[in-house]
C-alpha positions, 0 to 999 in steps of 0.5 A: 459537654458540660462544665463538670467533664474534665477529660484531662483530670488524671493529667491536670496540675494542681490535682490532690493527691486524694482525688489522685489516689481515688478511683479513676476513669481511663477510657473511653473518652469522646467518640464511641462507634456503639451505644454499648462500650467498655470502661477501663479504669484504674484505683478500685479496691479488689475483692470489694463492691462492685464498680458502678457506671452512672448517668451525670445528668440524672445519677441513673446507673449505665453500667455495673460490673465486678471485673477487678484486678488485684492491681485496681484495674477494672472494666465494665460495659456501658451503655448510652441511654436510648434517645441520647447521642452523648453521655457524660458518666461517671465511675463509682465503688462504695468504698472508694467513692466517684470517679470524674466524670467522662463524655462519650458520643456515637455522633459520626465524624463527618467529611464536608469539605470539599464539596462532592464533585467540587472543581478546585485548584490544588491550593483550595483543597481543604479537608474538614467537617464535624468531630467529637475529639474527646480525651486525649483526641481523636485521629483523623486521617483522609485517604484515597483508597489506602494512600493518606492525602492528610492527617490531623489530631483533634482533642477536646473542646473541638467539634470540627476538624481541618486538615490540608493535604501533604501530598502532591495534588495531580489533576484529576479526580480524587475520591476520598474518606476520612478515617478516624478514631479515638486514641484510646480505642483501636477501632477505626470508622469511616465517613462516606466517600467524597469524590472532588476534581483537582485542577493542578499544578502545571509541571514543566517537562525539563528542556534545554536552557537555550532556546530560540525566541519561539518555542515550544514549552511541555508538560504534563499533569494538566486537566484535558481540555483546559487551557494553558497560559505561560506567563513571566515569573513575577508578572502578568505578562503573558507570552504563549497559550496552549491546551491540555491533551486527553493524557494530561500533557501539554503544550503552549507556543511561546514567543518571548524577547531575546535574553535571560528570562524566567516562566510559569504556566497555569491552566484554566479549566471551567473558570478555575485557575490552578496556581502557577507552576515552578519557574522554568529559567531559560536563555532566549537566543537572539535570531539566527543572522541570514540575508547577509550581504557581502560586498567588496567595496575597495581592493581587499576588504570584504564588507558584510551587512544585514539585519540584527536583534536591538543591542545585540553585537555581530561577530564574523568568524573564519569557520571553525575559529572561535576568535572573531575577525570583526565586529559590529553593533546592531543599530537601528536594526542593522550593522555593518562589519568591515574586514579589511587588509585581506590579499586575494583568497578564499575562505569559509565564514561564519557569522552570528550575533550575541546578547550579554547576560551578566558575565557571559553571553547568550548566542544566537546560531550560526549564520549559514557558511558564507564563502567570500572570495577577494575577487582576481582581476579579469584578464584580457582575451583575443583568438584566431584559427588556421586551416588546422582547426586549432584555436590560438588564444592570447591576452593580459593578466596580472601578477602579484609581487611575491606571490606565485604567478597567476594563470589563465584557464580558456573555456568555451562557452557553457563548458567547465573543461579548459578548451586549450591548456591553462597558462602562467602570466608571464613577467610582461603580464601577457598569455597565449595558449593554443588548442592541442587538437583540432575542433570541429567546424561551428560557431564557437564562443570562447572566455578566460579566466584568471586564477589565483591560488584557489580563486577564478576571477570572473570571466573575460568579455566573450569572444566568437569566432568560426571554424568551417566544415571540411570536404568530405572524401569519396568513392564507389565500388561497382556492384551491378545496378547497385553500386555502393558509395564511401568516403571519410568525414568528420566523427559526428558529421552528417553526410548527404548524397544526391544524384544527377537528374533527382528530385528531392530530399538528399539521401542520409549516409550511414555514419561510423566515426569518420567513415561513412557508407550508402547503397541506394534502395532503387537501383541505377539505370545502366549508363554514366551517373553522378553523385555529390556529397557533403557534410555537416557539423556544428552548423556549418555544411561543407562545399559538395565532393563530386564524383562520375560513375558508370552503372553496368547491368547484371545478370541474375543468380539462381539460389535455389533449387540446385542439386535437390529433389522438388516436387512438381511445382517447385519456386525457382529463387534467386538475386541480382533482380532490378525492380520493374523487370522480369524475370523468365525461367527456361529449360536449358536443353530446349530453351522452352519458357517454364514460367515468369515473374515481376521483380520488385526487389533484389531478391526475385522468385518464379513459381513452375508449375506441373513439371513432368517427373525428371531431371530438369537444367535451367537458367533465368533471364531478366528484361529490363528494357532492350536487350535482355541482360545476359543469362544466369548460370544454369543450374539442376534439380530433380522432380519427383513424386512426393507423398500426398498431404493429410489435411484432417486429422493433424497429429495428435487429434481425436476424432469420432468413430465415423469420421473423414480423412482427407488432403491433396495429392497431384492434380491431373495431368493430360490423363493421368490422375493421382491415386492415395494409398492408406495405412493404418498401424502399418497395414493396408487400410485402403486406396482412393481416388484423388480428384482431378482438377486439384488433387483433393482426396477423401476417406470416410472411416468407421473405426473402434476407439484407440491410438492409430498411426497413419501413413499415405503414399500417392501414385500418379503415372507409373510413379510411386511415392514414399510413405508420408511421415507418421499421423497419430490420432485418436478415435474416441466416443462421439458426445451423448445426447440428453434428452430429458429433461429438456434444457431450462426445464424445471427438475424437483430433488429426484430426476431421471436424466435419459438420452442417445448414445452409443450402444454399449458405451458408458454415459458420466454425468457430472455438474459443469463446475465439478467435472472430478465428481461424477454423480452417476454413469449408465450404460447405453442399451441396444437401442442406443437409449440411456437413462439414470436416476439421480438424487439432487441435494443442490440449492434452488436455481439453475443448476448445469449437468455436462455428460461425456461417453466412455468406452475401453478407457477413451472418454468423448470429453465433457459436452457444453453444459445442459442448464435446468431448473432446480426446484426446492425442497417440496412442503410436507404434510402433517394433517390429514393422517392416513385414513382419516374421514372428514364430514364437510371441510377438510383441514390440511397441515404441514412444514415449510419454508417461512415465507413461502407461498402454499398451492394444494391441487389435485393429485392427478392434475396439478392445474386443478388447484384445491387451495391457493394463496396460504403462507408458511409461518414460523415454518408451518402452513395450514389450509382449507379447500376453496370449495368442498371436496367430492365424497370419496378417497383423496390425495392432495399434492402441495408445493411452495414458490419454486418447489417441487411437489409434495404428497399428502396420505390417502384420506376420505370424505364422506357423504352427507350423513355418513360417519367415519373412524 
């Protein structure tokens, strides 16, 4: 800037009145955004000479104008000469004279600090660059988008500028630019953007001031991945480290001594260390007392001891009472506190340690709740038991003057309930108590406790005694060969029985409460016997109780049939059987043997065969050794002719038109053979003769489709049975037969199914996986054949048909799946065109499935290949014959892998020398 440039000419002190009244330049001065600029001023004479602007360095005119207002203000457009960035100029009016000079420049303001992509801590961030301030100055603002981060006003003669941030800098990347303008111009200009990253001041999250010696400090405003160091304020002692998460939050595990402390945090990212955070103050608690030992060194004294924090004081409290009962200092890492002169009692206690913090204390957490009991003396114990099994316990206890009497409780070892009533210690310190109920047999171990208020002594010395098991009772109730035994026993006892002459393990009785019962599975033999019974409980087994008894054989009892009608092969059943014996059934009138069988248990049965059709009176005799037992009471029943059985069809069955009805009637007896009458829908159908050897009968029918009810009766000798119950069945069409295509035959998109069926029926066809959707139906012709043309739209591969035959709404049901191999769609021909002539080689072309191989053959014989090995590319194919075709008319067929054949149009091959259109 020139020495005669006076930016503040109009304001400088000492300026003469004559100069002040001359022409003056108000603006611009300093930076102008363009070479052409508008100059304004005052002090001109209106209606006079023009205002001229001159370059001070060479007095060349750089502006000219008549824009002068009546008050002397004026404006003229000036311009900086080409090739220059700076111009020092002055204004001149002939009638007034020249103004003082001003300097303007188009030199742009720059933002060079921070450097682009710099990594800085927040205190290192300073914005700065070059500028051309002018007079009265330039306002520079640093902006992130529309947010002002710093500002400064620079005045001449400064050529650089600098400003520090006026906002809190977070840990992140900032992209900023400088906005600048001279104060006499509304035009705003901007520097290019500059990006930089800030390692900001860490923020510590607000948290409780009371903390453990090891705790987690957390905060925010971190740089992801930065290392965090926590230090003692005003010191370089690092007490914790951590790291910053991706969202800028951070945590650090801190370990500090107990007492008051102030902590700060720093972050380090790519060797750039942030400033220390604002300090956070904490009261660090000493450790919670643990592993506290409780002893009773003397009567009425409780001693607490453990490890503590150096310099701490340990307070012993009754729970929920903030007043210490006793205190002690921690010395050499340990402490001992005695709580003396205490009567027998039980207390809930808490313990904590504390450190001084000026006029107050820093307390640890409370210890786990402790229970202290000033012990009660252990009583003595003796025991005795009589035949009533009610033990008597006695011994000595203790009494305290002026206190309630102590009590004595006796318990069985391992149990929590009292074994006898709790009693008070007498004035002579003795005590006695007796069990209120008889005890079960067993070996018992008991102990005694002395109770004082809510406290209990340690258990006394254990005493053992035994209660033996008494004899059970036993009695017998006669019941033939299976007498029943019962008696009384102790509740929960195990009762066992043994019989004279038996070897092996005794029998277990069934015990219910205080009674037992037993019945031996194996019947006794008639005669004298003896039984011995013991009971065991609590590891004690009684002596045996014995009883002699006699067994008397019983006669059998017939339970069925009695006064009922039966068929000719009835089964006689009854009870009173002896395993190993035999039961014989006799006719009471003639004493003739009708049947016999061996006996395996109390229940028995004998099958009688081929009885005559009449009334019978029978009785049963059991044979077991000599002599036979007394016979049973006689019973009567009547043998009648039952209807025959119908084995096929069963009710609800479905039969074909031609099928078999069969079953069983009575087999032949002497010269008599059974006959079976069949009735269909209430009408006589036919009579058939049963096979004599076993009574089997059969009838072959040919019935139209429909629903039927079948009944049957048999005739034997001169007897006739009633009709059998209804046997409802349905006659349906038989399954049709598929003759073509055969199983696993290849089929194209069009195929004709054919086969055999019943003339006049309809054959229905469906896919096996969609039987509800018919593909079609065809009627069976008089020659029993049928056929059905189909167009198929299924993908290539195995497909399965099912067929059924229908007549008058009755259907046979679907057949087993009939598998065929579906071929894919045949390729098509696009050349040659119909009627095209070829003089030599023929060109074939068409469309197909990309990647498939094309084969061409003669139309009359697919085995005679014309071309092979050509592939489909992008959906099209072309081929020429492997050998020249014979002259004349031709058709060819084409197929691709696993496809049907497709036919070409007719074309001609000319003889050599011929030509065609």
